C-alpha positions, -999 to +999 in steps of 0.1 A: -579+558-588-557+527-580-570+488-596-547+457-586-546+424-601-536+401-575-532+371-595-507+388-616-489+408-588-497+441-612-510+478-602-524+505-626-529+540-608-544+570-628-547+607-613-555+641-628-534+674-616-528+703-625-492+713-637-473+747-628-488+765-656-528+753-645-529+727-671-547+693-663-523+666-669-532+627-662-509+609-648-505+573-651-480+545-634-484+512-639-458+483-629-453+451-609-468+448-569-434+449-552-412+456-579-391+492-579-395+490-611-426+504-630-438+532-659-452+568-654-468+586-683-480+620-682-505+632-705-520+668-712-561+673-708-583+698-722-600+699-691-609+686-656-641+668-673-620+656-697-600+638-675-624+622-657-639+606-690-602+595-697-602+579-663-634+564-664-623+547-698-589+532-681-612+521-652-635+499-680-605+487-697-589+476-659-619+458-651-622+441-685-583+429-679-595+414-643-580+445-619-599+459-590-605+490-581-587+497-549-588+531-525-560+560-526-554+558-489-519+554-471-547+524-452-541+505-487-505+509-499-494+491-525-474+459-507-467+426-515-475+396-495-445+396-475-450+433-468-426+454-481-432+475-503 
């Protein structure tokens, strides 16, 4: 799931992925729009359901901070207003 805060030119992304051992991992990525700098955190979760619950908590917190949810499709890449990636 991806969230954007256009006024502050920030993004936040969270998704679940299986690691090489088959365990579920929550990956969160955040930074400034149009910047190559940012941060990434990988956190192990007990199950897919637990990871989904954590993503829902993140979604609530992002919404409280003024972020808007955006689809995670190639049609909506993270770009600046100038169109740079």
